[in-house]
Structure formats: C-alpha cells, structure tokens
C-alpha positions as CSV (number, residue, x, y, z in Angstrom):
1,M,0.2,-0.1,0.0
2,D,1.3,3.6,-1.0
3,S,2.8,5.4,2.0
4,D,0.3,8.3,1.4
5,V,-2.7,6.1,1.8
6,I,-1.2,4.7,4.8
7,R,-0.9,7.9,6.3
8,T,-4.5,9.2,5.0
9,T,-6.1,6.1,6.7
10,R,-4.4,6.9,10.0
11,L,-5.5,10.5,9.9
12,A,-9.0,9.0,9.2
13,T,-9.0,6.7,12.1
14,T,-7.6,8.8,14.5
15,D,-8.7,12.3,14.0
16,R,-12.2,13.2,14.7
17,S,-12.9,15.5,11.8
18,G,-11.6,13.0,9.4
19,W,-13.6,10.3,11.0
20,L,-16.9,12.5,10.6
21,A,-16.3,13.0,7.0
22,L,-16.1,9.3,6.6
23,V,-19.3,8.8,8.5
24,A,-21.1,11.3,6.3
25,K,-20.0,9.7,3.3
26,A,-21.2,6.4,4.8
27,L,-24.5,7.6,5.9
28,G,-25.3,9.0,2.5
29,G,-26.9,12.0,3.5
30,A,-28.7,10.1,6.3
31,D,-29.1,12.5,9.5
32,F,-26.0,11.9,11.9
33,D,-28.0,12.2,15.2
34,K,-31.1,10.1,14.3
35,S,-28.7,7.7,12.8
36,L,-25.8,7.1,15.3
37,L,-27.0,8.9,18.6
38,S,-28.9,7.4,21.5
39,R,-30.3,8.4,24.8
40,T,-30.9,6.9,28.0
41,D,-33.8,6.9,30.1
42,D,-32.7,9.8,31.8
43,E,-32.1,11.7,28.5
44,I,-28.5,11.3,28.6
45,R,-26.7,11.5,25.1
46,I,-24.9,8.6,24.1
47,D,-22.6,9.4,21.2
48,P,-21.0,6.9,19.0
49,L,-17.3,7.8,19.7
50,Y,-15.3,9.3,22.7
51,S,-11.9,10.6,23.1
52,R,-9.7,9.0,25.5
53,A,-10.2,10.5,29.1
54,R,-7.2,12.0,30.6
55,D,-6.0,12.5,34.1
56,V,-8.1,9.8,35.5
57,T,-7.8,8.6,39.1
58,P,-8.7,4.9,39.5
59,S,-11.8,3.9,41.4
60,G,-12.1,0.5,42.7
61,R,-13.0,-1.7,45.6
62,I,-12.5,-0.7,49.3
63,D,-9.4,-3.3,49.4
64,P,-8.3,-3.7,45.7
65,R,-5.7,-6.3,47.0
66,K,-8.8,-8.8,47.4
67,C,-11.4,-10.2,45.2
68,W,-14.9,-9.2,45.7
69,S,-16.9,-11.1,48.0
70,I,-18.9,-14.0,46.2
71,A,-22.4,-13.6,48.4
72,Q,-24.8,-16.3,47.6
73,R,-28.4,-15.8,48.7
74,V,-29.8,-17.5,51.6
75,D,-33.7,-17.1,51.1
76,D,-35.2,-20.5,51.5
77,T,-38.2,-20.6,53.4
78,D,-37.1,-23.8,55.5
79,P,-34.3,-22.9,57.6
80,E,-32.8,-26.6,57.4
81,R,-32.6,-26.5,53.7
82,A,-31.0,-23.0,53.7
83,N,-28.4,-24.3,56.0
84,R,-27.6,-27.0,53.8
85,Q,-27.3,-24.8,50.7
86,A,-25.2,-22.3,52.7
87,L,-22.6,-24.9,53.5
88,D,-22.7,-26.2,50.0
89,D,-22.0,-22.7,48.7
90,I,-19.1,-22.0,51.2
91,G,-17.8,-25.3,50.5
92,N,-17.7,-24.8,46.8
93,G,-16.2,-21.2,46.5
94,A,-18.8,-18.6,47.8
95,T,-16.9,-16.5,50.0
96,G,-20.3,-14.5,51.5
97,L,-23.8,-14.9,52.4
98,A,-26.8,-12.7,51.7
99,I,-29.4,-13.5,54.6
100,I,-32.9,-12.7,53.3
101,F,-35.6,-12.8,55.5
102,E,-39.7,-13.2,54.8
103,G,-41.1,-9.8,54.2
104,A,-38.2,-8.2,52.9
105,P,-38.5,-6.1,49.8
106,N,-35.7,-8.0,48.0
107,A,-37.4,-11.5,48.9
108,F,-39.5,-11.9,46.0
109,G,-42.0,-13.8,48.3
110,Y,-39.7,-16.1,49.7
111,G,-37.0,-15.9,52.5
112,L,-36.1,-17.2,55.9
113,P,-38.8,-17.0,58.7
114,G,-38.2,-13.6,60.7
115,T,-36.6,-15.2,63.9
116,A,-33.5,-15.4,65.8
117,E,-33.8,-19.5,65.7
118,A,-34.0,-19.4,62.0
119,L,-31.0,-17.3,61.5
120,L,-29.1,-19.6,64.1
121,R,-30.3,-22.8,62.4
122,A,-29.3,-21.5,58.8
123,L,-25.9,-20.5,59.8
124,E,-25.1,-23.5,61.8
125,G,-21.7,-24.7,60.9
126,V,-20.9,-21.7,58.7
127,P,-17.2,-20.2,59.3
128,L,-18.7,-16.9,60.4
129,D,-14.8,-15.5,60.6
130,E,-13.9,-16.3,57.1
131,T,-17.6,-15.4,55.5
132,H,-18.8,-12.1,54.6
133,L,-22.5,-11.9,56.1
134,R,-24.8,-9.4,55.0
135,I,-28.4,-9.0,56.3
136,D,-30.9,-7.6,53.7
137,V,-33.2,-4.9,54.7
138,H,-36.4,-6.2,56.2
139,P,-39.0,-5.1,58.7
140,A,-37.1,-6.6,61.7
141,S,-33.8,-5.2,60.5
142,R,-33.1,-3.7,64.0
143,M,-33.7,-7.0,65.7
144,S,-31.7,-8.8,63.5
145,V,-28.7,-6.7,64.6
146,D,-29.5,-8.3,68.1
147,W,-29.7,-11.7,66.6
148,L,-26.6,-11.8,64.9
149,V,-24.7,-10.4,68.1
150,E,-26.1,-13.3,70.0
151,L,-24.8,-15.7,67.5
152,L,-21.6,-14.3,67.2
153,T,-21.4,-14.4,71.3
154,Q,-22.6,-17.9,71.3
155,R,-19.8,-18.8,68.7
156,R,-17.1,-16.8,70.5
157,V,-15.8,-15.2,67.3
158,D,-13.6,-12.1,67.5
159,P,-15.6,-9.1,66.0
160,A,-12.4,-7.6,64.8
161,R,-12.2,-10.5,62.1
162,L,-15.6,-10.1,60.8
163,S,-17.2,-8.8,57.5
164,L,-20.6,-7.5,58.3
165,S,-23.3,-5.7,56.8
166,F,-26.8,-5.4,58.7
167,G,-28.6,-3.8,56.1
168,I,-30.9,-1.3,57.8
169,D,-32.5,1.0,55.4
170,P,-35.7,2.4,56.7
171,A,-36.6,4.1,53.3
172,A,-36.5,0.9,51.3
173,N,-38.2,-1.0,53.8
174,F,-41.1,1.7,53.9
175,V,-41.6,1.7,50.0
176,G,-40.8,-2.0,49.6
177,T,-43.5,-3.3,52.0
178,G,-45.6,0.1,52.1
179,R,-45.3,0.4,56.0
180,L,-43.3,1.3,58.9
181,R,-43.8,-0.2,62.3
182,M,-43.2,3.2,63.9
183,S,-43.6,7.0,63.0
184,I,-40.7,8.7,61.0
185,E,-40.2,11.0,64.0
186,A,-40.1,7.9,66.4
187,L,-37.6,6.7,64.0
188,K,-35.5,9.5,63.8
189,A,-35.4,9.7,67.8
190,S,-34.7,5.9,68.5
191,M,-32.3,4.7,65.9
192,P,-29.2,6.9,66.6
193,Q,-29.4,5.8,70.4
194,S,-30.1,2.1,69.4
195,L,-26.9,2.0,67.5
196,A,-24.7,4.7,69.0
197,H,-22.8,1.6,71.1
198,F,-22.2,-0.4,68.0
199,F,-20.2,2.6,66.5
200,A,-18.4,2.9,69.7
201,M,-17.4,-0.7,69.7
202,G,-15.5,0.1,66.4
203,V,-16.9,-3.3,64.8
204,P,-15.9,-3.1,61.1
205,A,-19.2,-3.5,59.8
206,V,-21.9,-1.7,57.7
207,L,-24.8,-0.9,59.8
208,L,-27.0,1.6,57.9
209,E,-27.5,0.9,54.2
210,A,-28.8,3.0,51.2
211,D,-30.6,0.3,49.0
212,G,-31.5,1.1,45.7
213,R,-32.5,-2.0,44.4
214,V,-36.0,-1.8,45.6
215,Y,-36.3,1.3,43.3
216,H,-34.6,-0.2,40.3
217,N,-36.6,-3.4,40.3
218,A,-39.7,-1.2,40.7
219,G,-38.9,0.4,37.5
220,A,-36.7,3.5,38.3
221,T,-34.2,5.1,36.1
222,E,-30.4,4.9,36.8
223,A,-30.4,8.3,37.9
224,Q,-33.2,7.8,40.1
225,E,-32.0,4.9,41.7
226,L,-28.7,6.6,42.6
227,G,-30.5,9.9,43.5
228,A,-32.8,7.9,46.1
229,M,-29.8,6.1,47.5
230,L,-27.9,9.2,47.9
231,A,-31.0,10.5,49.6
232,A,-31.3,7.8,52.1
233,A,-27.7,8.1,53.0
234,I,-27.9,11.7,53.9
235,W,-31.3,11.0,55.7
236,H,-29.1,8.5,57.9
237,L,-26.5,11.2,58.6
238,R,-29.2,13.9,59.4
239,M,-30.9,11.5,61.9
240,F,-27.6,11.2,63.7
241,E,-27.0,15.1,63.2
242,E,-30.3,16.0,64.8
243,E,-29.6,13.6,67.8
244,R,-26.3,15.4,68.4
245,Q,-24.3,12.3,67.5
246,P,-21.0,12.9,65.7
247,L,-21.4,12.1,62.0
248,V,-17.8,10.9,61.7
249,Y,-18.7,7.7,63.5
250,A,-21.8,7.1,61.4
251,A,-20.4,7.7,57.9
252,P,-18.1,5.1,57.5
253,H,-20.7,2.7,58.6
254,I,-23.1,3.4,55.9
255,G,-23.1,1.1,52.9
256,F,-24.9,1.1,49.6
257,A,-26.7,-1.7,47.5
258,L,-27.9,-1.4,43.9
259,S,-28.8,-3.6,40.9
260,V,-26.7,-4.2,37.9
261,D,-28.2,-5.2,34.6
262,Q,-27.4,-6.6,30.9
263,D,-26.7,-3.0,30.0
264,Q,-22.7,-3.5,30.6
265,F,-21.6,0.4,30.4
266,M,-24.6,1.7,32.2
267,S,-23.9,-0.6,35.0
268,I,-20.1,0.2,35.3
269,A,-20.8,3.8,35.1
270,K,-23.6,3.6,37.9
271,I,-21.1,2.0,40.5
272,R,-18.5,4.5,39.6
273,A,-20.8,7.4,39.7
274,L,-22.0,6.2,43.2
275,R,-18.6,6.5,44.5
276,K,-18.1,9.8,43.2
277,L,-21.6,11.1,44.6
278,W,-20.9,9.8,48.3
279,V,-17.5,11.7,48.2
280,V,-19.1,15.0,47.3
281,A,-22.0,14.4,49.8
282,Q,-19.5,13.8,52.6
283,E,-17.5,16.8,51.8
284,A,-20.7,18.9,51.7
285,C,-21.3,17.6,55.1
286,S,-17.8,18.7,56.2
287,I,-16.9,15.1,56.8
288,K,-13.7,13.4,55.8
289,P,-14.8,11.3,52.9
290,S,-15.0,7.5,53.6
291,Q,-14.8,5.4,50.5
292,A,-18.3,3.8,49.7
293,S,-19.0,0.3,50.5
294,I,-20.9,-1.3,47.6
295,H,-23.1,-4.3,47.2
296,A,-24.1,-5.1,43.8
297,E,-26.8,-7.7,42.8
298,T,-28.1,-8.8,39.4
299,S,-31.4,-7.2,38.4
300,F,-34.7,-8.9,39.1
301,R,-36.4,-6.8,36.6
302,M,-34.4,-8.0,33.7
303,L,-35.2,-11.8,34.3
304,T,-37.4,-13.5,32.1
305,M,-40.0,-16.2,32.4
306,R,-39.9,-17.5,29.0
307,D,-36.4,-19.2,27.8
308,A,-35.0,-19.1,31.2
309,E,-31.6,-20.0,30.3
310,T,-31.0,-16.6,28.5
311,N,-31.2,-15.1,32.0
312,I,-27.7,-16.7,32.6
313,L,-26.3,-14.6,29.8
314,R,-28.0,-11.4,31.3
315,N,-26.5,-12.5,34.6
316,T,-23.1,-12.9,33.2
317,I,-22.9,-9.2,31.8
318,A,-24.4,-8.0,34.8
319,A,-21.7,-9.7,37.2
320,F,-19.0,-8.9,34.8
321,S,-20.1,-5.2,35.0
322,A,-20.2,-5.0,38.6
323,G,-16.8,-6.5,38.8
324,V,-15.2,-4.0,36.5
325,G,-17.2,-1.0,38.2
326,G,-15.5,-2.1,41.7
327,A,-18.3,-3.6,43.5
328,D,-17.2,-4.9,47.1
329,T,-19.7,-7.8,47.1
330,I,-21.7,-9.4,44.4
331,S,-24.7,-11.6,44.4
332,V,-26.1,-13.3,41.5
333,L,-30.0,-14.1,41.3
334,P,-30.3,-17.7,39.9
335,H,-31.8,-17.6,36.5
336,T,-35.0,-19.6,37.5
337,L,-35.9,-17.0,40.0
338,A,-38.8,-15.8,37.8
339,H,-40.2,-19.2,38.0
340,G,-39.9,-19.9,41.8
341,L,-37.6,-20.8,44.5
342,P,-34.4,-21.9,42.9
343,D,-32.9,-25.4,43.1
344,A,-29.2,-26.5,43.7
345,S,-28.5,-26.7,39.9
346,A,-29.5,-22.7,39.5
347,R,-27.9,-21.9,42.5
348,R,-24.6,-23.5,41.6
349,I,-24.8,-21.8,37.8
350,A,-25.2,-18.3,39.8
351,R,-22.3,-19.1,41.9
352,N,-20.0,-20.4,39.0
353,T,-20.8,-17.1,37.1
354,Q,-18.9,-15.2,39.7
355,L,-16.1,-17.9,40.4
356,I,-15.5,-18.0,36.7
357,L,-15.3,-14.2,36.4
358,A,-12.9,-14.1,39.1
359,G,-10.9,-17.5,39.4
360,E,-10.6,-18.2,35.7
361,S,-10.8,-14.7,33.9
362,H,-9.1,-13.1,36.6
363,L,-11.5,-10.0,36.5
364,D,-10.2,-8.8,39.9
365,F,-6.5,-8.2,39.0
366,V,-7.0,-4.8,37.7
367,I,-8.1,-2.2,39.8
368,D,-10.0,-0.1,37.5
369,P,-10.4,-1.5,34.0
370,A,-12.7,1.3,33.1
371,A,-10.3,4.3,33.9
372,G,-9.4,6.2,30.9
373,S,-12.4,5.0,28.9
374,G,-14.2,8.2,27.5
375,A,-17.4,6.6,27.2
376,I,-17.4,5.4,30.6
377,G,-16.1,8.7,31.9
378,A,-18.6,10.7,30.1
379,L,-21.5,8.6,31.0
380,T,-20.4,8.5,35.0
381,G,-20.2,12.4,34.7
382,S,-23.7,12.6,33.1
383,L,-25.3,10.1,35.6
384,C,-23.7,12.0,38.7
385,E,-25.5,15.4,37.4
386,K,-28.5,13.7,36.7
387,A,-28.6,11.9,40.1
388,W,-27.6,14.9,42.0
389,D,-30.8,16.7,40.3
390,E,-32.9,13.7,41.6
391,F,-31.3,14.0,45.1
392,R,-32.0,17.9,45.2
393,R,-35.7,17.2,44.1
394,I,-36.1,14.5,47.0
395,E,-34.4,17.1,49.5
396,A,-37.0,19.8,48.4
397,E,-39.5,17.5,49.4
398,G,-38.3,17.1,52.9
399,G,-35.9,14.1,52.3
400,M,-36.4,10.4,51.4
401,L,-38.8,9.2,53.7
402,E,-41.1,12.5,53.9
403,S,-41.2,12.0,49.9
404,L,-42.2,8.6,50.1
405,S,-44.7,9.1,52.6
406,K,-46.3,11.9,50.1
407,G,-45.8,9.8,47.0
408,R,-43.7,12.2,45.2
409,F,-40.8,9.8,44.4
410,Q,-43.2,6.9,43.7
411,E,-44.9,9.1,40.9
412,R,-41.8,9.6,39.2
413,V,-40.5,6.1,39.3
414,K,-44.1,5.1,37.9
415,A,-43.9,7.3,35.2
416,A,-40.5,6.1,34.1
417,R,-41.5,2.5,34.3
418,E,-44.6,2.9,32.1
419,E,-42.4,4.8,29.5
420,R,-40.1,2.1,29.3
421,A,-42.8,-0.6,29.5
422,A,-44.3,1.1,26.4
423,M,-41.1,0.6,24.6
424,F,-41.1,-2.9,25.1
425,R,-44.8,-3.4,24.2
426,D,-44.7,-1.4,20.8
427,G,-41.3,-3.1,19.7
428,R,-38.8,-0.2,20.2
429,R,-36.8,-2.4,22.8
430,A,-36.6,-6.1,22.5
431,I,-36.0,-9.2,25.0
432,L,-34.0,-12.1,23.8
433,G,-35.8,-15.1,24.2
434,T,-39.1,-13.3,24.6
435,T,-40.0,-10.7,21.8
436,I,-37.0,-11.7,19.7
437,Y,-35.7,-15.1,18.9
438,P,-38.0,-17.1,21.2
439,A,-37.6,-20.8,21.7
440,P,-39.8,-23.0,19.6
441,E,-40.5,-25.1,22.8
442,E,-40.1,-24.0,26.4
443,R,-38.2,-26.5,28.6
444,T,-39.5,-27.3,32.1
445,V,-37.8,-25.4,34.6
446,S,-37.0,-27.0,38.0
447,T,-37.6,-25.0,41.2
448,L,-38.0,-26.2,44.7
449,H,-41.2,-26.5,46.7
450,A,-42.2,-23.3,48.7
451,E,-45.2,-21.3,49.3
452,K,-44.7,-17.6,48.8
453,R,-44.9,-15.6,51.9
454,P,-47.2,-12.4,52.3
455,L,-45.7,-9.2,53.1
456,P,-46.5,-7.8,56.7
457,E,-49.5,-6.0,57.4
458,D,-48.8,-4.4,60.7
459,G,-47.6,-0.6,60.6
460,T,-48.0,2.8,62.2
461,V,-47.0,4.9,58.8
462,F,-48.2,3.7,55.2
463,C,-47.1,4.9,51.9
464,E,-47.6,3.7,48.2
465,R,-45.7,0.7,47.7
466,L,-43.6,-0.1,44.9
467,P,-43.6,-3.5,44.1
468,A,-40.9,-5.6,42.2
469,M,-41.6,-6.2,38.7
470,R,-40.1,-7.8,35.3
471,F,-40.0,-6.0,32.1
472,D,-40.9,-9.3,30.2
473,Q,-44.6,-9.1,31.9
474,F,-45.1,-6.1,29.8
475,A,-43.7,-7.7,26.7
476,G,-45.9,-10.8,26.0
477,S,-44.6,-13.1,29.1
478,S,-46.9,-15.5,30.4
479,A,-46.5,-14.2,34.0
C-alpha cells in the first residue's frame, strides 16, 4: 500500500474531523443524530465515539488487593434446607452469604422466617470469621442486629475479624413493604441511640444501608436509583446530626446496595458514579470522605420467564459489569427465580458465574479497568449530574422518607416504568428469548417447593408501595 494512503487512513481513523467525514460519506445524507446517537432513560446523550479520558484517578473496591466477596443468597423458607445450601455454597467457592428474611423487599416472596432461631439454624456450621455476612433490609432489620450479635457471642467469634453488613434502611423497607412499624419521628429519635454503642465498639461493619434495588426493580431509571440512594444516606446522617451524634462515627458505617443489569456500560458507570457522589456528599457535610462500600446484585426486573436460560447470559454481563465497576460484594440472582425458589442447579450456576469471572478470567486483577475510557467517563459524569438533580428534588420534598410518605418519588418512578414498558410493548426495545428469537419449545424449569410468604400488614405509617416487577411482563411473557 502506498505510504500516502497509509498516512491518510491513519488520519481518518484517529482524527475526529476525518472520522466525521467518513461517517457522512457512509451515511449517504442520512441524519447523523438520528442514525448514530441514542439517549438513556434519563435523557443522557450517548455518542458513537469518545476521546480517551485523561488524568483519571482509578476508582475501585475498598480493598483492591482482594477479590470482591461472592455472596450467595440464603432465602429458603426452610431454615434446615437453607443451612444445607449455605454450607454447600461456602464449600464450593462462595465467600459470602446474603441473608434474606421473609417480608423483605428483596425476598420476592420467599425468605427465612423472621426469627432469631431461623438465623441461628441457617448459619449453623458456617465459618463466620471467614465469610462475609450481609442481612438484607427487612421489617425486623434492627432486631436482626441483636440476633446476629447473640450468634457471634455463642460462637465466641472475634468481632474484629468479621465482615458484616446489617442492611438497615428504613426508606427501602418503607417503600418496599408500604409500611413502617413506628412513626418517622420516633424512628429518627430512637435509631441513633440504639446504634450508638455499635459505633463505639468499632466493629468493622456496615450498619446502615442505602438500598437502591427496590427502586430499580420497581422500574426506576439509573439516575432515580442513585438519587434515592444518596438521599437515603443523607437521611441517615441527618438523623444522627439531629440527635447530636458525631457524623464522623456514622458515615463509615453507611453502605450501599444497587442493581446491575445487562446494560454493561451503564452498570459500570452507575457504580463509579455512586462512589463519586458519596465523596461529594460527605464533603458537603464537612466530613472527611470515606470510600463507599457497595453491594451489587443482578437485576430482578431483567429476568424473564420464557427461555429462562437466556437469564444466564444477562446475569453474566451484569456480574462482569459489577466486577469491572468495583463492587465490593456481588450477588447473582439464580436464572430461574422468575419461576420460583431456585434449586441446587440454578444456585450452582449463579455461584459459578462469579467463580469463573474471578478465578478463571481474573477480572479482579485490575483495580479499575474502565479508567481512561472516554465513553465510561462521560456516562459516569452525566449520571452524577442527573442523580444529583434527583437528590436535590427529593431533599426539596423534605428528605427520602418524607418524599415517600407523600408519594412524590413513587410518581416519578411509575412514570419512568410506564415509559420503558411502552417501549417493550411497541417493539422499540426487545428482550432476547421473549420478543425476539423465542425458543420453539419451552423447556421445563425445575424449582424447589416453597409457598410464597405474604408481606407484613402491621404498621404505624403507610405509603404507596413500589412492588418489584419484570419487564417481560409487559412484553408478552406468560406471567
């Protein structure tokens, strides 16, 4: 090839103006924006090409020397069976357990009975000092702290060697169940005092959590999920401030839980945006910033009932995105969850998805693989701006719980859900195995026998509930 041709080709592929000239020629007069640009549900512009990001500070896990914790769900309604599952998971590579109690917004109808006895039985024989334990948000979250402390006392475990997350988030519990057992004012007054001694003990644990999964699975946009999480975290801080408790003790014990889905770049950017937003929020509160502890769980709303094996692909992309984004702990929802309580085979696939990503693909070896990506950087920055706008909107409504009690935030989530559902109904968006390339015949899906548990009905304060949903329900699925 002639040297002038080589030089021209290099210019065309590296110089933006040259690239645009080639694009215009290829489009043959078609509109550039309509052909190559797209927008997210938050109206964030997605360009077809980005320049490399410069002077980027890597953002990753709290301890980049370690792999993320592979957290398997413990959500069986039978504590005996749940214990066998937990021991099998730990014995075959899982490094963490996510305890799901009945009535939890993230239980999807199942979960351990909400008693101390059920927790003790489910964790019998589990090496607590070698296993990350997280308690998902549920109506008895505060009591579960005492249950776990009792278990640790009985087992004589050194608290300093533990990795714990207690998952206390009144906002997620409020909107996920539609009720609180005490008034918002009583909650503000009692919680700081009841948790103060845990802060003083210096146990390395996440006590309070800002859980965005309930909003995501109800149909929220990414910015709405992030904005709500930030508002919940600030609500935690404000609660301690009003009781004259030092914020410096509370902030490091606030963690986050979010959903990741099959949109790889968006999921990576969402985790990165959350870390940036938490730093800015702490600085605004005059607190020395602590790094966000982030739990990522694969999306429930992306699961499909038809051709359930396609969920394995979605889960793999989502888990990959969580690992690249820098999540500290990751849970993969078994691919058959839309059909019922997953059996041993589905649980093994969920566990092995992470084992392959970490142990064979060595995804954890690079601290921040997305650092320097112009596309990820631009998406992260735009998400931060949109999420901050949503956070300010919630704050103007009186804070997270006050906004939920008035139904303001729910209105915006429902509007976003309906807009996205309409895209699936009219074919502007597709679901593999459901609306495109459906399987000629559906294969039988095996699940465990378990009756779904009803949500709690007792409460003092009520709000409009945001139930979990799946988008295949809007796109021709049978359930």
